[in-house]
N, C-alpha and C positions, 0 to 999 in steps of 0.2 A: 640453653644448651641444645644441640641437635638431638633428635629423637632416634631411638634404636629401631632399625628396620626389621620387621617381622615378616618373613616369607611363609605363606600358608600354601602347602603343597598337597596334592592328592590326584587320584584319577578324576578328571574334571566332571565327567558325566555321573559318577557315583556319589560324589559329595558336594555337588554344586550348592545345595541349600545350606549344608553345614559350613562350607567355606564362607559363604556370605554372612552367616550368622556370627561366626567368629570375627570376621572383618568388622561388622557393625558394632560388636561388643567392644573391641579394642578402640575403635574410633570414638565411641560415645561414652565409654566409662570415664568418670572424672579422673581417676588415678592413672589408668592405663593409657588413656588418650593424651595425658600430659607427657608420657615418656616413650611411647611406642608409636610407630607408623606402620600399619599393616599393608601387606601387598598381596593381591590375588591376580590371576592371569587376566581377568576382565579389564584390568586397568590399561593394558597395552595391546589388547587383541585387535583393536581397530587401527593401530599405527602402521604406517607404510614402511615396514621393516621386517626382517626375519624374526617372527615372534619366538621361535624356539631358542635362538641365540640370546634374545633379550631376556627370556625367562632364566636361562643359565647365568647370565650376567647379574641379574637381580638376586638369584640364589647365592652366588659366590660372594656378593658384596653385602649380604644381610648379616646382622648380628645374632638374630634368633631365627631358627628354622623349625616350623611346626609341620609334622608329617601326619596326615590322616590315612589310615590303611583299612581296607575292608576285604571285599570278595574279589574284585577285579584288579588285574595287573596293569591294564591299559595297552595301547597300541605299541607294538615292538618295532623299534627303528632298525635301520640297516646294520647297526653294530650289535644287535641282539638284545638290547635292553630298552625299557620304556622311558618316556620323558620324565616321569615321576622319579624313577631311580637315578636318572641323570642329574636331576635337581638335587636329590639327596647327596650324590657324590660331590657336586659342585659346592654345596653348602659346607660339606666336611672339609674340602680342600681350602675353602675360605675361612676355616676355623670358626664357623658359626656355632652357637650353642644349639644343639639339635635335641628335640623331644618328639617322641612318636605317640600317637593316640590311635589305639586299635579298636575297631568296631566289634562289638559282641555279635557274632553272626548267629547265635542261638542254634548251633548245630549244623548250619550250612557249611559247605566246603569252599575253601578259597580255590581260585584257579591255581594250577600247579606253579606257574611262574610267580604268582603273588605269594604263595606259601614259601617258595625259595627266598624271595625278597624279605619276607617277614622274619625268617630264621636269621638272615643276615643282620637285619635291624635289631632283632632280639639279642644277638650276641654282642652288639656294639653300644646300644643305648639303653637308658631307662625308658620304660614306656608305661602308659596307663590305658585301661580298657574303659570304653564308654558304651552305654546301652541306648542312649537317646541324645538329641542335640543339646538339651539343657544340661545334662551331665558333662558333655564335652565342653561347654562354655565354662562350667565350674572348674573343670580340670585345667583348662587353659589359664584361667584366672590364677589358680594356685601356682602354676608353673611360672608365669610372668612375675608374680609377686616374689617367688623365690629368686628369680633372676635379679630383681631390683635389690633384694637383700644382699645377694652376692656382689653386686656392683657397689654396695655401700650407700645407695641412695636412700634406702629405708633402714633406719637404725633401730634395731630391736634387741632386747636381751634374749639370750638363749634360755630355754626353760629352766635349766639347772641354776642359772644366775638369778632368776626372779625370786621374789619373796612374797609372803602372805601377811596379811594384817593380824591374823589370829595365832601367830607362833611366837615363841620366845625360847631362850636357852633352856627353860624348864622342860621343853619337849625333847631335848637331846639326851640319849642314853650314854652316860659316861663310861659304862662298861664297853660299849661298842667303840668308843674313842680309844680306850686303852688297848683293845684288841687290834684296832687298826694300827696304832703306833708300834705294837709288838711285831706285827707282820711286815709293816713298811720298813722298819729298821733292819729286819732280817733280809728282806728281799731287795731293797733299793738303797739301803744306808740312809734312810730318812733322817734329816738333821735334827729334828726335835727329840728331846728325851722322852722316855716312856711315861714319866710323871708330869708331862706338860698339861696345863689346864685346857679344857675343851675350847674356850674362846680363842686361845693362841693357836690351837691346831686348826680350827675352822678358818681363822683369818689367814694362816699360812697357805691353806688349800684354796683360798679365795671363795669359800663357801659361806662367808658372813658378809652381809650388806646392811649398813646402818644398824649394826649390832643385832641383826636378826638372822637366824639361820636361813640360808637359801633353800630352794626346792631340792637342790643336789644334796645338801646337808641332811634334809629330812629323809630322802631316799636311802642315804647311807646309814644315818645314825639316829633317826627318831625312835622314841620308845614304841610308837605304833604308826609306821609309815602309811598303812592303809586307811587310817583315820583321815589323812589329808588327801591320799590318792588311792581310792578304792580299786581302781583298775591296774595299779602297779603291782601285779602278781604274775606268777608263771603258772599256767594251767596245763597239766599233763594228762594225757589219755592214752591208754594201751588198748589196741584193737588186735584181735587174734588173726583177722584176715587182712586184706589189702585195701579195704574201703571203710569209710566211717559209717558203720552200721551197729545198731544196738543188738545185744547188750554190750556195754563197754566193760572190758575185763577188769580194768583198774583206772581210777580217776583221782587225781590229787591236785589241790591248789596250794602252792607254796607262797607264804606271805613273809613279812618281816623285812629287814634291810636287804638291799640288792645282793650283798655278798652271801648272806645266808640262803637266799632264794636260789642263786646260781649253784652253790654247793649241793643243796638238797635236790634240786632238779636233775643235776648231773648224776648224782648217786642213784636216783630213781630210774633214770634211763638205763644206766649200766646194769641195773638189776634185772632188766628185761632182755638183755643180750646173751648170746651164746658165749660160752667160755671154753677155751682149750687149756689143757694142763700138760706142761712139758714133762719130760722124764727126769728122775732124780739121778742125774749123772754125777754132779759135783756136790751140790748143796743138798741138805736133807729135805728141804721144802720144794715142792713142785713149782715151776714157773707158771704163772697164770697169764693167759693172753686172751683178751676179749676180741670178738669178731670185728669190732670197730675200735680204733684207739681211743682211750678216754680223753686224750687231749683234743681230739676232733670234736667230740660232743661238748666238752667244756668250752672250747673256743667259740663254737657256734652259738651257744646259749649266752656267753658273755657279750658277743657282738649284738645279739638281739636285745639284751637289757641295756647296754650302754648307748646304742644308737637309735633306740625306738623313739617315736613321737609321743611324748608324755601328755601332750594336749589331747590326744585321742582317748576315747573311752574304751578302746580295745586293749587287750592284754597280750602278752607274749604267750604263744601256744606251742606246746611240744606234743606231737602225735607219733606214737610208736606203732608201726604196722609190721606185718610179717616180712615185708620185703624192703621197707625203707623207714627212715625217721624224718619227719617234716617239722622244721622250726620256723614259725612265722611271727613277725612283729609288725605293729602298725607304724611303719616308717618307710622312707624312700631314700634313694641315693641323694647326696648333696649335689648341688649344681656343678661343683668343680669336677665331679667324676662321672664316667660312663661305665656301663657294665663291662666293657672291654678292659678298663683300667683295673677292675677288681682282680683280673686274672694275672696281674703282674704286680710287683712291688710298686706302691703308689704313695702319694702324700696322704696325710690324715686330716679329715675334715668332719670330726664328730658333731652330731647334733647337740650333744651335751658335753662340751669339752672339759668342764670342771669335774663332772661326775666321772668321766673317762680318766682324767688325771688321777683322781683318788683311787680308782680301780687299778690303774697302772702301778701306783705306789704299793698297793697290796700284792702285786704280782699276778693279778687276774689278767692283765694285758701285758704280753711280753714285749712287743715292739709295735709302735704305731704303723699302720698301713700295711701290715704283713699277715694279718689273721687269716684271710681266705687263701692266700698263696701258701702259707704254712700248712693249712688243712689239705690243700691239693697235694702237696709234697708228702704229707703223712699218709694219705690214702694211697698214693702211688707206691710208697714203701710197703704198705700192707697188701699190695696187689688188689686194690679195690678201685671202683670207679670214682672219679672226682665228683665232689659235691656239685649239685645243680642250683643255680640262682634264678629265681623268677621275680621280676619286678612289676608284674602286670597290675597288681592292686596294692599289696603290701610287700614287705621284704621277706621272701620265702626261700628257705634253704632246704634242699632235699638231699639226704645222705642215704645212699643205697646200701642195703645190708648184704652180707656175704652168706650168712647162714651155714657156712661150711664148718662143721665141728670136728671133722677128722681129716687127716692128711693121708693121701695115698702114697705109700712108700714103694721102694723098688721090689719089695717082696710081698706085695698085696696079692691075695688070692682073687683072681678075676674070673667071674662066671659069665662067659659069653653066651648070649642067647641062642646062637645057631649051633651050639655044641661042637665047636671046632676041635679037631684032634690034630696036633702038630708035633712032628718028630724032627728034631734037628740032628743032622749027622756029625756036625763039627763039635769039637771039644773046647772051643774058645772060652776062656774065663770071662771075657768082657766083650760085648758087642756094642759098638758105639754108633753104627750106621747100618742101614738096611743093605747097603752094598756088601757088607761082610757076609750077609745071609745069601744074597743073590749070587755072589761069587763062590759060595761054598760048593765043594765038589760033590759031596754026598748029602743030599737032603731029600726027604719025601714029605710033602705037605698035603694033607687032606683038608679041604675047606668045605664046611657046611653040608653041601649036597654030595660029598664024597667025590669031587672032581679030582682025578689023579693028575698030578703035574710032575714033570721030571726035568731037571736042568732049567734053562731059561726059555724053553719053547712052550709057553703057555698060550693056549688058543685065546685070541682076543675076544671072540664072541662068548666063550664060556666065562671069562672073567667079567665081562659086561653083565651077563645074566646073573652071575653071583653077586655083583655089586647091587643090582636092582633088588635081589632077594633080601640082602642084608639091610639095605636102605628102607625097604618096606617094613621090616621087623622093628627097626629102631624108630621109624617115623611115628609109630603108635605111642611111643613114650614121650614125645615132645610136647611140652606145655608152654603156655605164654610166659610163665615165670618159673625158672628153674634155678636151683642152687648151683654153685660151681661144682660141687660133688656130683650132682646129677648130670651136668654137662660132661664132666670128665668120664663118667661111666658110659654115657652114650657114645662118646668119641672112641673110647677103648673098644666098645662092642662093634661099632661100624667100621673101624679101621683094621679089622681082620682082612679086609680088602683095601688096598691103599686108596686114600682120598686126598684131594687138594684142600687148601684152606677155603677156597671159594665153594667147593662142593659141600664141605662141612657147614659153612655159613648158610647155604641154601637149605640144607636138610634141617639144621637146628634152628633156623630162623633167627640167627644172631649176626651181629656185625662182624665182617672179616677182620677188621682192626682189633676188635675186642678179643676174638679167638687168638689172633696172631700175637697180641701183646700180653694177654693175661691168663690164657689157658694152655695153649700148645707148649710154650717154653718150659713150663713146670713138668708137663708130661714127658717131654724129651729129656730134661735134666734128670728126672727120676728113672729114666731107662724104660718107661712104659711105652712110649712111642719111639719109632725109629724113622729117620729120614730115608727116603728111597734114592736121593741124589745128594751129592756133596752140598754142604751148607751154602746158602745164597744162590743156588742154581735156579734159573727160571723154570717154572713148571714143577716146582717141588711138591711132592706128595708125602704122606705119612702112613705108616702101618704099625699095627700093634706088635710089640715084641713077642715073638713066639715062645721065648724062654720063660715068660711069666708062668707062675704056678697056676694051674687051672682049678 
């Protein structure tokens, strides 16, 4: 059979040694050399032809594309991108299976263009980090081996299908089987009766091989799963700050079957989050709302448990920090998916398909291939940032916290630092736009430094100076990490003089898109901020509603 072509790409001067090392490994390894033909630019550099076009032709016709990335971006061509990025694009257009290997720079900075390219690759592919050439070769070997499994050339059982010599049905907890049947019949209409015997249930779930419970059966139903798999636990740690520093405020290790672990770990995380209580309008009991939806935490932990690599000695880890929750598991994306695929509804390729099926029957997995997209939707509905996915070493999900425990309503008493006194001459019941104020016939507004203004003839230099004064006052309150409540308070204070989104973003050191999509709309809807121009007008600015109680 023809060999699969492997294109090894990088900035040539930075990774010449590593490229040759990977090339020699693929050529000389007994297994890899049988199925792969590596390619590096030295193979055609001496040919009497346009080498750049030859490289692109080779990249677009390759089945596997390996990208090495480090500090340098490489020479920029006339169209503004480097040869390496062109090869990356050509391989993608040719539907090659692309994998990136990122050099650990140990604190060094990438060139600006390389950093941009890295962010692009990071959003599209699974990637691995290597610290030295031998680690790189090991990671390349793992990736090519996974590709051979994907192509069906290497036939291996998934971990949850495999069995052990030292197990029997005596290791299965019948109570857990009954509990599974009860939930599976309620959630999914599972066809077996609740009094079905354990052998029949495991056989139906394909968790029985040669009359022995498989690894998946042990993870779900064993009397003591950790006897067989000591690292199959969820380790949870609570840190009061934003970094992993001692002392740890709370630390738990959850053992038992995977269903119990997931439920206990989720409850533990929720106990560390802020809670809002609604008002008793209709029902006698207050509505309870957590700062992060419970379904997001639950789904993230389920994914970590169902899709982890159980051959690894690592465990699922959940870390709760003041500003985020980080869930990491020893696993990688399956060959069939890229990181970009995760951000949309996609096919399901679980590392442990039979374990995942049992969890689906219990209602732990709602719909295959939608877990991450559902989490993104739920976070958007809660007006929170979407979860971040990092595939550099393990599968790491970061959920950013809100920490906002109170909502600012339209009648909030706002204490503005520059001690603004505002008198509005109109008696309008409702002001929806700053134009209503600007066009009011009788108003006198005294701002901060007692600058007197009348009508629409405000001296530009006085307003500019006032803006600088207000900005300097608020700038002292800006911190690297701020809650939405703190951001809102700063915006209300600084907008006693109108500011644009861009000015606010610069002052607050936040993304304009974040302010535009998650902060400003709420303040406008609550009547706290007013637009100075009709909606969607270019150059829009915002000012604090002078009718707020001071």
